[in-house]
N, C-alpha and C positions, 0 to 999 in steps of 0.2 A: 133768750140765748138763741131763742129760733131763728130771732131777726138777724143775728149773726149767721146761722147758718145758709140762710137763704142768700146773704151777701156773698159769703164764701163760696158758693157752688152756683153753678148755672142752670140746674135742672131745676125740674118743680115739684113742689112738696104736693104729695098727695092727701096725706091724712095726719093731724096734730091733734095730740092732746096734752103737751109737756115736755119736759126736757131734763136728762139728768145724762146717758155717756151714747157713745155713739161707735158702730162699727160699721166696716164696708162688707157687704153679702153682697158677691158676684159684682156688677157694675154699681151699685146703689149704697146708699149708706141708711144704714137705718139706724134710729137712735131709741133709745128704749127706756122707760120706768116702769113702775107698777102700772101707772095713770097714762101711760103715754107711748103710744107708736107712731113714729112719723119716718116716712120713706122720702128721701130725696131721689128722684130718676134724671136721667138723663146724662148727658157726659159733663161731670164736674170740672172739666178745665174751663180755663176761659182762652179767648184767642192769643191774647199774650202767653199763656201758659203753652200752649200750643206751639207757638212759633218759638218759642226760647227752646223746649224739647226737641222739636225737629232741627235746629242749630246744635244743639249738644249732639245729638244720637246720630245724625245724617251726616252733616256736615264735618262736624269733628268727628267722626267715624266711628263712635262706641255701637252704635245698633242703626245700621240704614235700613233695616225693616222696619222702624217706626213709620216710615212713610206710609206702609201699607195700611196702618191703622188711623194715622190723622191727616193724609191728603186725599181729597176727594177724586172720585174717579174721572173726573171731567176736569182735572188742574191743566192749567198753562200758564204759560210765563210766555209775555209780550214782547222779549228783545233778543230771542234765540234761534237759531235756525234750527236746533234741533227739535222746536217745539211745534212743527210742520208735519215730523215723523211720528212723533207718540205724545202722551198725554198721561195724567194722571200720577199715581205714584209712580210708575216705570220712568216717566220723565223727571219727576223729581231726583230719586236716587242716580239715574243718568247726568243730572247738572253736578251732582256732588261726587259724583266718582271719577267722572270726564277732567273734573277740576284738579282733583287727588292724585289721577294719573301724574296731570303736569308737575302738581306741587306734593309729592310725597307726602312732606312733613306740613301741610298746610294746617294752622289753627284758625276758627273764625270767630271774632269776638263781638258779639253785642253793644255799641257803645250807646246807644240811645233807643228807647222803642215807646212809643205813644198810638194810644190805642183808642177807637170813637165807634160803638157799635160793632159791627163786622168786619171792620178795617183798622189794620196795623202798620202803623210806618214804622220805620227803625232804619238806624246807621250803623252800616256794620263795618269789620277792619279783618281782611286776611292777610295774612303774614306766611310766608312758604318760601321753600328753596327750589327754583327752575331747575329739576332734577332728571323730571319725567320727560315727555315727549315736546316736539316742537309746538311754539306759541308763536304767531303773529309773523310763521315764515323762520322765526329763531330758533336753533337746534340748541339743547338743553345749555345753559350757561352754569351753574352751578350759583348763580346770584342770588342772594336774598332780596325777597321783594316784600312790597305791601301794597295793596289794595283796596281803596275805601268805596263806598257805595251807600245810598239812599235807596230805600225800597219800601213801596206799598204793598201790603197783600190784603187781598179779602177772603173772607171765610163763609162757608155755607153749610147748613146744617152740623155747625159745629165742625167742620173740616176746612183745610186752606184749596181755595178753588183757583184762585188767580194772584199773579203776582207781576209788579212792574219794576225794572229795575233800573238806573243809570248808576253805572260804574266808570272809575276812573280808568279806561283803558288805555288812552293816550298817556298817563303817567305811568302806567304797568309796562306798556311798551318800552319808554324814556328807559327804564330801568334795566330793562334786559338789551339793551342797544338795538332796539329797532328802530327803522326810520319810517317816514311815513311816505308815500309813492305819491307821486305829482300826478295830478288829475286834467 
């Protein structure tokens, strides 16, 4: 059973001498029997779990302040102008709230997720109605849209620290009736 516990939780085991029951004590997991005490310390989330929770809480709007706990203070995204102005959890929340301002009913679904060490790649789909502010110079259209993207995320100290995103901005602009400018 202890091997299963070590596999499920990314924390470190401080002491072990058997296994029967477990309970959470603060941020740790305590397992006890008359002959056992094992404490698993550290964050028990995997990077995949962290990213999934961020999408559910921050992007889908149930608890944007989750970013304060799960996003590194030095977080940056490599494809947004906003990243030059701020970083950390504030940047992460601003990205989600700015998108929600344009698409108030947006929902983001994680379609695929793959992880290796401290990196998580995912493919996601955002659906929503263009009812908020202008986008690409196009005033709100009331148009329902779908945006797909592929993202690579890097974690440090159990927190999200970097994101690289490639999204179908051209497809989104076409759905809104926008036009490309000649250059």
